[in-house]
C-alpha positions in Angstrom: -10.1 -21.5 24.4 -12.3 -23.6 26.7 -12.9 -20.6 29.2 -13.6 -18.2 26.2 -16.0 -20.6 24.8 -17.8 -21.2 28.1 -18.1 -17.3 28.6 -19.3 -16.5 25.1 -21.9 -19.3 25.0 -23.3 -18.7 28.6 -23.5 -15.1 28.7 -23.9 -14.1 25.0 -25.9 -10.8 25.8 -23.2 -9.8 28.0 -20.7 -10.2 25.2 -22.9 -8.3 22.7 -23.5 -5.7 25.1 -19.9 -5.0 25.6 -19.2 -4.8 21.9 -22.2 -2.7 21.2 -20.8 -0.2 23.8 -17.4 -0.3 22.2 -18.9 0.3 18.7 -20.9 3.3 19.9 -17.5 5.0 21.0 -15.7 3.6 18.1 -17.8 4.6 15.2 -17.1 8.4 15.4 -13.4 7.8 15.7 -13.4 5.3 12.7 -15.2 7.7 10.5 -12.4 10.4 11.2 -9.6 8.1 11.0 -8.9 8.4 7.3 -8.3 12.2 7.6 -5.6 11.5 10.1 -3.7 9.4 7.6 -0.9 10.8 5.3 0.5 9.8 1.9 3.8 11.6 2.6 6.7 9.0 2.9 8.3 11.5 5.3 12.1 11.6 5.8 14.5 8.6 6.3 16.7 8.9 9.4 20.3 9.5 8.4 19.6 9.6 4.7 21.7 11.8 2.3 18.5 13.7 1.2 17.5 14.2 4.9 20.9 15.6 5.8 20.5 18.0 2.9 17.2 19.3 4.1 18.5 19.7 7.5 21.4 21.7 6.3 19.2 23.8 4.1 17.2 24.8 7.1 20.0 25.3 9.8 22.7 26.7 7.5 20.8 28.7 5.0 17.5 29.4 6.9 15.6 28.1 3.9 11.8 27.6 4.6 10.8 27.4 0.9 11.2 23.9 0.2 7.5 22.9 -0.6 6.3 24.4 -3.9 2.7 24.5 -5.1 2.5 25.2 -8.9 -0.4 26.9 -10.4 -1.1 26.9 -14.1 -3.3 29.9 -14.8 -5.1 29.5 -18.3 -6.1 33.0 -19.7 -9.6 33.6 -21.3 -9.6 33.1 -25.1 -9.0 36.5 -27.0 -8.3 38.4 -23.7 -6.1 41.5 -24.4 -2.5 41.4 -23.2 -3.1 44.3 -20.6 -6.2 42.7 -19.3 -4.4 39.4 -19.0 -1.4 41.0 -17.1 -3.8 42.8 -14.8 -5.6 39.6 -14.0 -2.4 37.8 -13.3 -1.0 40.5 -11.1 -4.3 40.6 -9.0 -4.1 36.8 -8.8 -0.5 36.9 -7.6 -1.3 39.6 -5.0 -4.3 37.7 -3.6 -2.4 34.5 -3.4 0.3 36.2 -1.4 -2.5 36.9 1.3 -3.6 33.3 1.5 -2.9 31.9 5.0 0.1 29.5 4.9 1.6 30.9 1.7 5.2 32.0 2.4 5.9 33.7 -0.8 4.6 33.7 -4.5 7.0 33.8 -7.5 6.9 33.3 -11.2 8.6 30.4 -12.9 11.5 32.6 -14.0 12.2 33.7 -10.4 12.6 30.0 -9.5 15.6 29.7 -11.7 15.8 31.3 -15.0 12.8 29.3 -16.6 10.7 31.3 -19.0 7.9 28.9 -19.7 5.1 31.5 -20.3 4.4 33.1 -23.6 0.8 33.8 -25.2 -0.4 30.7 -23.6 -0.9 29.6 -19.8 1.0 31.3 -17.1 2.9 29.5 -14.2 2.7 30.9 -10.8 4.6 29.1 -7.7 3.5 29.4 -4.2 5.9 28.4 -1.5 4.1 26.7 1.5 5.3 25.0 4.7 7.2 21.7 4.3 5.5 19.6 6.9 3.5 21.2 9.5 0.4 22.9 8.2 1.4 22.1 4.5 -2.0 20.5 3.8 -4.0 23.2 5.4 -2.0 25.7 3.4 -2.6 23.9 0.2 -6.3 23.6 0.9 -6.4 27.4 1.3 -4.5 28.0 -2.1 -7.1 25.7 -3.8 -10.0 27.4 -2.4 -8.5 30.9 -3.4 -7.8 29.4 -6.8 -11.4 28.0 -7.2 -12.9 31.5 -6.0 -10.7 33.5 -8.6 -11.6 31.0 -11.3 -15.3 31.6 -10.6 -15.1 35.4 -10.4 -12.8 36.1 -13.3 -13.5 33.2 -15.6 -10.0 31.7 -15.8 -9.0 28.1 -15.5 -6.5 27.4 -12.7 -4.9 23.9 -12.1 -2.8 23.3 -8.9 -0.1 20.7 -8.9 3.3 20.1 -6.8 4.5 17.5 -4.5 2.2 18.4 -1.7 -0.9 18.5 -4.2 0.2 15.0 -5.5 0.5 13.7 -1.9 -2.8 15.1 -0.7 -4.8 13.8 -3.9 -3.3 10.2 -3.2 -4.6 10.5 0.4 -8.1 11.7 -1.0 -8.4 9.4 -3.8 -7.1 6.3 -1.7 -9.9 7.0 0.9 -12.5 7.4 -1.8 -11.4 4.2 -3.7 -11.6 2.3 -0.3 -15.1 3.7 0.2 -16.3 2.9 -3.3 -14.7 -0.6 -3.3 -16.5 -1.4 -0.1 -19.9 -0.2 -1.5 -19.3 -2.2 -4.7 -18.3 -5.5 -2.9 -20.7 -5.7 -0.2 -23.8 -6.4 -2.5 -21.8 -8.9 -4.4 -20.4 -10.6 -1.3 -23.9 -10.9 0.3 -25.2 -12.6 -3.1 -22.3 -15.0 -2.9 -23.2 -15.8 0.9 -26.7 -16.1 0.1 -26.0 -18.8 -2.5 -23.5 -20.7 -0.2 -25.7 -20.6 3.0 -29.3 -20.3 1.4 -30.5 -18.3 4.2 -30.5 -14.6 4.9 -29.7 -14.7 8.5 -26.5 -16.8 8.0 -25.7 -14.4 5.2 -25.7 -11.5 7.3 -23.4 -12.9 10.0 -20.1 -12.7 8.0 -20.9 -9.1 6.8 -21.3 -8.3 10.6 -17.9 -9.6 11.4 -16.3 -7.7 8.5 -18.0 -4.4 9.4 -17.3 -4.7 13.1 -13.7 -5.8 12.9 -12.9 -2.9 10.3 -14.7 -0.3 12.6 -12.8 -1.1 15.7 -9.5 -1.2 13.8 -9.9 2.3 12.2 -10.9 3.6 15.5 -7.7 2.3 17.2 -5.6 3.8 14.3 -7.4 7.1 14.9 -5.9 7.0 18.4 -2.5 5.7 17.3 -2.3 8.7 14.8 -1.6 11.0 17.6 1.8 9.4 18.2 2.4 7.7 14.9 2.3 8.9 11.2 -0.3 6.5 9.6 0.0 5.6 5.8 -3.0 6.4 3.5 -2.8 2.8 2.4 -3.3 1.4 5.8 -7.1 2.0 5.1 -7.0 0.0 2.1 -5.1 -2.9 3.8 -7.4 -2.8 6.7 -10.5 -3.0 4.6 -9.1 -5.8 2.5 -8.0 -7.8 5.5 -11.3 -7.0 7.5 -13.6 -7.9 4.8 -11.5 -10.8 3.3 -10.4 -12.5 6.2 -13.4 -11.6 8.5 -15.9 -13.2 6.1 -13.5 -16.1 5.7 -13.4 -16.9 9.2 -17.2 -16.3 9.6 -17.8 -18.7 6.8 -15.9 -21.4 8.5 -17.5 -20.7 11.9 -21.0 -20.5 10.6 -20.8 -23.5 8.4 -19.3 -25.6 11.4 -22.1 -24.3 13.6 -24.9 -25.3 11.2 -23.2 -28.8 11.0 -23.3 -29.1 14.7 -27.0 -28.1 14.8 -27.7 -30.9 12.2 -26.4 -33.4 14.9 -29.3 -32.4 17.2 -27.1 -30.3 19.5 -28.6 -27.3 20.9 -27.4 -23.8 20.2 -25.1 -23.6 23.2 -23.6 -26.9 22.7 -23.3 -26.3 18.9 -21.6 -22.9 19.5 -19.4 -24.2 22.2 -18.1 -27.1 19.8 -17.7 -24.6 16.9 -15.4 -22.5 19.3 -13.3 -25.5 20.1 -13.0 -26.7 16.4 -13.5 -24.0 13.9 -12.6 -21.4 16.4 -9.0 -22.9 16.9 -8.5 -23.0 13.1 -9.6 -19.3 13.1 -6.9 -18.5 15.9 -4.1 -20.4 14.1 -5.0 -18.8 10.6 -5.2 -15.3 12.2 -1.9 -15.9 13.9 -0.3 -16.8 10.6 -1.8 -13.6 8.8 -0.8 -11.5 11.9 3.0 -12.8 11.6 3.0 -11.8 7.8 1.7 -8.3 8.5 4.1 -8.0 11.5 6.9 -8.5 9.0 6.1 -4.9 7.7 7.2 -3.6 11.3 11.0 -5.0 10.5 12.1 -2.1 8.3 13.0 1.1 10.2 10.5 2.9 7.9 7.7 4.7 9.8 5.4 4.7 6.5 5.8 1.0 6.1 5.7 0.2 9.8 2.3 1.9 10.0 0.7 -0.4 7.3 2.2 -3.4 9.3 0.5 -2.1 12.6 -2.7 -1.6 10.8 -2.7 -5.0 9.4 -1.8 -6.7 12.7 -4.8 -4.7 14.3 -7.1 -5.6 11.6 -6.5 -9.5 11.9 -6.5 -9.3 15.7 -9.9 -7.3 15.7 -11.1 -9.9 13.1 -10.2 -12.9 15.2 -11.5 -11.3 18.4 -14.8 -10.6 16.6 -15.0 -14.0 15.1 -14.4 -15.7 18.6 -16.8 -13.4 20.7 -19.5 -11.5 18.7 -20.2 -14.1 16.2 -20.5 -17.3 18.5 -22.7 -15.0 20.8 -24.8 -14.3 18.1 -25.0 -18.0 16.9 -25.8 -18.9 20.5 -28.8 -16.7 20.5 -29.9 -17.6 17.1 -29.8 -21.3 17.1 -32.0 -22.7 14.4 -33.0 -19.4 13.4 -29.4 -19.1 11.7 -31.2 -20.9 8.8 -34.1 -18.5 8.3 -36.0 -17.8 6.2 -36.9 -21.6 5.8 -37.9 -21.2 2.1 -34.4 -20.4 1.3 -32.6 -22.8 3.8 -30.5 -25.6 2.5 -28.9 -28.7 4.3 -26.9 -27.3 7.3 -23.7 -29.3 6.8 -23.3 -29.1 3.1 -20.3 -27.1 3.2 -18.4 -29.1 5.5 -19.6 -32.6 4.3 -17.5 -34.8 2.1 -17.9 -33.9 -1.6 -17.7 -37.0 -3.6 -16.6 -35.0 -6.8 -13.6 -33.1 -5.0 -12.8 -36.3 -3.0 -12.5 -38.2 -6.7 -10.6 -35.2 -7.9 -7.8 -35.5 -5.3 -7.4 -39.2 -6.0 -7.2 -38.3 -9.8 -4.3 -35.8 -9.0 -2.5 -38.3 -6.7 -2.4 -40.9 -9.4 0.0 -38.7 -11.3 1.6 -36.5 -8.9 4.8 -35.7 -10.7 2.9 -34.6 -13.8 0.8 -32.3 -11.9 3.5 -31.1 -9.6 5.8 -30.1 -12.6 3.0 -28.6 -14.6 1.6 -26.6 -11.7 5.0 -25.4 -10.7 6.0 -24.4 -14.3 2.8 -22.4 -14.8 3.4 -20.4 -11.6 7.1 -19.9 -12.5 6.0 -18.8 -15.9 3.7 -16.1 -14.3 6.4 -15.1 -11.9 9.0 -14.6 -14.6 8.2 -10.8 -15.3 9.3 -10.2 -11.9 13.0 -10.5 -13.1 12.4 -7.5 -15.3 10.8 -5.5 -12.6 11.5 -1.9 -12.3 10.7 -0.4 -8.9 10.5 3.1 -7.8 8.2 5.8 -6.5 5.3 6.5 -8.8 4.8 10.1 -8.0 2.0 11.8 -10.1 1.9 8.9 -12.5 0.7 6.9 -9.6 -2.6 8.8 -10.0 -5.0 8.2 -13.0 -5.8 10.9 -15.6 -8.8 13.3 -14.6 -7.2 14.1 -11.2 -6.2 17.8 -10.9 -2.6 17.5 -9.6 -2.0 14.9 -12.4 -3.6 16.9 -15.2 -2.0 20.1 -14.1 1.5 18.5 -14.1 0.8 17.5 -17.8 0.2 21.4 -18.4 3.4 22.3 -16.4 5.5 19.8 -18.6 3.9 21.4 -21.6 5.3 24.8 -20.6 8.7 23.2 -20.1 8.8 23.6 -16.4 8.2 20.1 -15.2 11.6 20.0 -13.7 10.6 22.4 -10.9 9.0 19.3 -9.2 12.1 17.2 -9.7 14.8 19.7 -8.3 18.1 18.2 -7.0 19.6 20.2 -3.9 23.4 20.2 -3.8 25.3 21.1 -0.7 29.1 21.8 -1.2 31.1 21.3 2.0 34.4 23.2 2.7 36.7 22.4 5.6 37.3 26.2 6.0 35.4 29.4 5.2 34.7 30.3 1.5 37.4 32.5 0.0 36.4 34.2 -3.2 39.8 34.6 -4.5 40.7 31.0 -4.2 37.4 29.1 -4.5 35.2 31.1 -7.0 36.6 29.6 -10.1 36.3 26.1 -8.7 32.9 26.8 -7.7 31.9 28.2 -11.1 33.6 25.0 -12.7 31.2 22.9 -10.5 28.0 24.6 -11.6 29.2 24.5 -15.3 29.9 20.6 -15.1 26.4 20.3 -13.6 24.9 22.5 -16.3 26.5 20.1 -19.0 25.0 17.0 -17.7 22.3 16.0 -20.3 18.8 16.6 -19.1 19.7 19.6 -16.9 17.6 22.7 -17.9 19.3 25.2 -15.5 21.4 25.4 -12.4 20.5 28.0 -9.8 23.8 29.4 -8.5 25.5 32.8 -8.1 26.9 32.3 -11.7 23.5 32.7 -13.7 24.0 34.9 -16.7 22.6 38.5 -17.0 19.9 37.5 -19.2 18.8 35.0 -16.5 19.0 37.7 -13.8 17.0 40.0 -15.9 14.3 37.4 -16.6 14.0 36.7 -12.8 12.6 40.4 -12.4 10.7 42.6 -14.5 13.5 43.3 -16.9 14.9 46.4 -15.3 18.5 46.8 -14.0 17.5 47.3 -10.4 15.4 44.0 -10.6 18.5 42.2 -12.0 20.6 43.5 -9.1 18.0 42.4 -6.7 17.9 39.0 -8.2 21.7 38.8 -7.7 21.7 39.6 -4.2 19.0 37.0 -3.6 21.0 34.4 -5.4 24.0 35.0 -3.3 21.9 34.8 -0.2 20.5 31.6 -1.0 23.9 30.3 -2.2 26.3 30.9 0.7 25.8 29.9 4.2 26.6 32.7 6.8 29.4 30.7 8.2 31.1 30.2 4.7 31.6 26.4 5.0 28.6 25.4 3.0 27.6 26.4 -0.7 24.3 25.5 -2.3 23.4 24.7 -5.8 19.9 23.8 -7.2 19.9 21.6 -10.3 16.6 21.8 -12.2 16.0 19.1 -14.8 14.3 19.6 -18.2 11.2 17.7 -17.3 9.4 15.9 -14.4 11.5 12.8 -13.8 9.9 9.3 -13.6 11.8 6.9 -11.2 13.7 5.2 -14.0 14.7 8.6 -15.3 16.2 9.7 -11.8 18.5 6.4 -12.0 20.0 7.8 -15.3 20.6 11.5 -14.2 21.7 11.1 -10.6 24.9 9.2 -11.2 25.8 11.7 -13.9 25.3 14.6 -11.4 27.5 12.8 -8.9 30.3 12.3 -11.5 30.1 15.9 -12.2 30.4 17.0 -8.6 33.3 14.4 -8.1 35.5 16.6 -10.5 35.5 19.5 -8.1 37.6 19.9 -4.9 34.7 20.2 -2.6 32.9 17.6 -0.7 29.1 17.3 -1.5 25.9 16.0 -0.4 23.1 15.5 -3.1 19.3 15.8 -2.0 16.3 17.0 -3.2 12.9 15.3 -4.1 14.3 12.7 -6.7 17.1 11.6 -4.2 14.6 11.3 -1.3 12.3 9.2 -3.7 15.1 7.0 -4.7 16.4 6.5 -1.1 13.0 5.4 0.0 12.4 2.9 -2.9 15.8 1.4 -2.2 15.2 1.3 1.6 11.9 -0.5 1.0 13.4 -3.0 -1.6 16.3 -3.5 0.5 14.1 -4.4 3.5 12.1 -7.0 1.4 14.7 -9.9 2.0 14.7 -9.2 5.8 11.0 -9.1 5.9 10.8 -12.4 4.0 13.1 -14.3 6.1 11.5 -13.1 9.3 8.0 -14.1 8.1 9.4 -17.4 6.8 10.9 -18.2 10.1 8.0 -17.5 12.3 5.6 -19.2 9.9 7.8 -22.2 9.8 7.8 -22.2 13.7 4.0 -21.7 13.9 3.3 -24.5 11.5 5.8 -26.9 13.2 4.0 -26.5 16.4 0.7 -26.9 14.8 1.3 -30.1 12.7 4.5 -31.5 14.2 6.3 -31.7 10.9 9.3 -30.3 9.4 8.2 -31.2 5.9 4.7 -29.5 6.0 6.1 -26.0 7.0 8.8 -25.9 4.2 6.2 -27.1 1.5 3.8 -24.5 2.6 6.3 -21.7 2.6 7.6 -22.7 -0.9 4.2 -23.0 -2.5 3.1 -19.8 -1.0 6.1 -17.9 -1.8 5.8 -19.1 -5.5 2.1 -17.9 -5.6 3.0 -14.6 -4.5 5.7 -14.4 -7.0 3.3 -15.3 -9.8 0.7 -12.6 -8.6 3.7 -10.1 -8.6 4.5 -11.2 -12.2 1.0 -10.4 -13.3 1.1 -7.0 -11.8 4.6 -6.2 -13.4 3.0 -7.1 -16.8 0.1 -4.7 -16.3 2.2 -2.0 -15.2 5.2 -2.2 -17.5 3.4 -2.0 -20.8 1.4 -5.3 -21.0 -2.0 -5.4 -22.6 -3.6 -6.2 -19.3 -2.6 -2.8 -18.0 -4.4 -1.0 -20.8 -7.4 -3.0 -20.3 -7.7 -2.5 -16.5 -7.0 1.3 -17.0 -3.5 1.4 -15.6 -1.8 4.9 -16.7 0.6 4.2 -19.5 3.2 6.7 -17.9 3.3 4.7 -14.7 5.8 2.2 -16.3 7.2 1.2 -12.9 6.0 -0.9 -10.1 5.8 1.0 -6.8 8.5 -0.2 -4.4 6.0 -0.7 -1.9 3.9 -3.2 -4.0 6.2 -6.4 -3.7 6.4 -5.8 0.1 2.8 -5.3 0.6 1.7 -8.2 -1.8 4.0 -10.7 0.1 2.8 -9.6 3.5 -0.9 -9.7 2.9 -1.0 -12.6 0.5 1.4 -14.8 2.3 -0.8 -14.5 5.4 -4.1 -14.8 3.9 -3.1 -17.9 1.5 -2.0 -19.6 5.0 -5.8 -19.6 5.9 -6.4 -22.2 3.2 -3.1 -24.1 3.9 -4.5 -24.3 7.6 -7.9 -25.3 6.6 -6.7 -28.1 4.4 -3.7 -29.4 6.2 -5.4 -29.5 9.6 -7.9 -31.9 8.0 -5.2 -34.1 6.5 -3.6 -34.1 9.8 -6.9 -35.0 11.6 -7.4 -37.9 9.1 -3.8 -39.2 9.6 -4.4 -39.1 13.4 -7.5 -41.0 13.0 -5.7 -43.9 11.2 -6.2 -43.0 7.7 -3.5 -43.8 5.1 -1.8 -40.7 3.6 -3.7 -40.8 0.2 -7.2 -41.2 1.8 -6.4 -38.5 4.3 -5.4 -36.1 1.6 -8.4 -37.1 -0.5 -10.9 -36.6 2.4 -9.3 -33.3 3.4 -9.8 -32.0 -0.2 -13.3 -33.3 -0.2 -14.4 -31.6 2.9 -12.6 -28.2 2.5 -12.9 -27.5 -1.3 -16.4 -26.1 -1.0 -15.3 -23.8 1.9 -12.1 -22.7 0.3 -13.5 -22.0 -3.1 -16.5 -20.0 -1.6 -14.1 -18.0 0.7 -11.7 -17.5 -2.4 -14.7 -16.2 -4.5 -15.5 -13.7 -1.7 -12.0 -12.6 -1.4 -11.8 -12.3 -5.3 -14.7 -10.0 -5.1 -13.3 -7.8 -2.3 -9.8 -7.5 -4.0 -11.2 -7.0 -7.6 -13.2 -4.1 -6.4 -10.0 -2.2 -5.8 -8.9 -2.5 -9.4 -11.3 0.1 -10.5 -9.7 2.7 -8.2 -7.8 5.9 -9.4 -4.7 5.4 -7.3 -2.2 3.0 -9.1 -1.0 1.4 -5.9 -4.4 0.5 -4.7 -5.2 -0.8 -8.2 -2.0 -2.9 -8.3 -2.7 -4.3 -4.8 -6.1 -5.3 -5.7 -4.9 -6.9 -9.1 -2.1 -8.8 -7.3 -4.3 -10.2 -4.7 -7.1 -11.0 -6.9 -4.6 -13.0 -9.1 -2.9 -14.6 -5.9 -6.2 -15.7 -4.3 -7.4 -17.1 -7.6 -4.2 -19.3 -8.1 -4.1 -20.1 -4.5 -7.6 -21.6 -4.2 -7.5 -23.4 -7.5 -4.1 -24.4 -8.7 -2.0 -24.5 -5.4 -4.9 -26.0 -2.9 -6.6 -28.4 -5.3 -3.7 -29.5 -7.5 -0.4 -28.8 -6.1 -0.8 -29.4 -2.4 -2.3 -33.0 -3.0 0.3 -33.7 -5.4 3.2 -32.8 -3.2 1.6 -34.5 -0.2 1.4 -37.6 -2.2 5.0 -37.4 -3.2 6.3 -36.9 0.3 4.1 -39.7 1.6 5.0 -40.8 5.3 7.7 -38.1 5.4 5.0 -35.4 5.6 4.8 -36.1 9.2 8.4 -36.8 10.0 9.9 -35.1 13.1 13.1 -36.1 14.8 12.4 -37.8 18.2 14.4 -35.3 20.2 12.5 -32.4 18.8 9.3 -34.3 19.3 9.8 -34.6 22.9 10.6 -30.9 23.3 7.7 -29.3 21.4 4.6 -28.3 23.3 1.5 -30.3 22.3 -1.3 -27.8 20.7 -4.3 -28.6 18.7 -5.5 -27.2 15.6 -8.8 -28.5 13.8 -12.0 -27.4 12.4 
């Protein structure tokens, strides 16, 4: 740290010149980065649904696995003939759209007949992965043009449309949140610092770190699939942690200036004190975000990589750009003078908070039990948490793919987006004489499962086959031939059946129907693999939730080691991990209440159909909040540690630490609260949920935990706070953390 401090304070213009050049290169890349992110969760290696998809491609030559559904609303009072003509022209034009593989009616997809005198349903098959987004954009452009020319209303939905709308609105939510939060943050900083120049510096740190991170993610997107929600996490960390660290650094610099040091000396001292705290704090946040790289899920790993990059860039900017600016500004950091306040006010001892800490420590058991009980009460709803993949219900009403899905459900065809694909496996080529009846029995058993609308197989009825064409005998024959082609692999060792439910399935409904389908398949003589979108969604959700314990243990272990090195204690790390974990659980409980029918959800605009907590949310909340809350822990405990090292008794060291950090912690928490709360107004449920969870967590952490539970627990532990076995003391390296 000494070498870095020497360089930054002796050559500040050189430092700023280097970063200015980097920003010139980074800005164009950062602007384009969101467009290279995706909402698709992809395929899980070796998962059953992945095996089914692979077999459909290799054995059945199936390419039509990505359906865009278009709901065509006719003009009021339009004659039947004109309506049929318009629909025919629409289908013909749709077939010529680049990227469209085929166009079908709902009946051609599986004997469904949703259309009557009302809206018509048309399905366009587009590529599954490569080129899917481009094809969907072309479909939407064609539909919009046809709307304008013919006066129709056309809504587009489907799994790709839902995923692309997730990407679009997650990006727009992030931009809007930034624009909403920035003025409010500036106002808080102005009230905290009392000077415009000092107010602008934390904003600079946040913007620079976010820009550099997004530019790096743009480059990484050439090799990795980067999740859409990475942008939201980067923004939250860049603004929240960046402004947090700058608040600490700038307040310490102003404190040093008040001691008659020149700007170079003040910035150098700031680097060696507050700079060390920023480094340690950044390390704890990075450890928590790195936990997301533990699960073998590329979608989750990309968020972890983005989080680690955001924290790294924030710490780097805080330790280079910020002290370089402070060195050049000197006393001008307090300009304009008419708004300047006493420089060291944030860091000086607050008599009110000092007295409050002593009041808490006079009754430590009462405060500990009451505070813990409150957090446990807030965390209780997590016991009834239902997790899953939100799908279309993860979008707010008013978004095209979500609204069009409501229309599709009204037509009785919602199950087209929740199809189960069944591959029956034989140990020899299919023999119609011996296997046909068993194959028919399997399809009938599947059809009998409650909630199944139809089963696409070679055994569809003549009425179904006639409905798949235009009604003629020749059309029925062509449909029968098509069904046979899709149902039997050329080698004869695989059979295919498609199960279409009677509705679009929510995550909790998949859990009901999937076991019944497996039970029906178990009655037959064939082996089987069950796939399709519902199975893939459940596999992803289970993989995410299954990874949560491993992520938590990894983060706990790494954080324990870091705090052990920082504070040379076995008790402090355990206390910190328990309290932070309880805070995250309480925040997750609040989100669970909002999403699963609580009045808070209706008040904040959560869609009532969501009804499940996205499986990603507990993982994201834990990683982001556990790391950020360690900022406050290090700010507070490092002051306690300094007091103990200086010879203060335990109670006075704790009271002075609270008195000296309470203003900084509450100011930083207010800024973080603004950043996170801005995301609650978004239109993507996962983004709203993260914003709500983090806002609740930071509110609890900066008040109940830091100002009540930590002083009370430190009082109860007494001299044991700093207990470390002699053999371990001799083996640990000596590191320094202070601010």
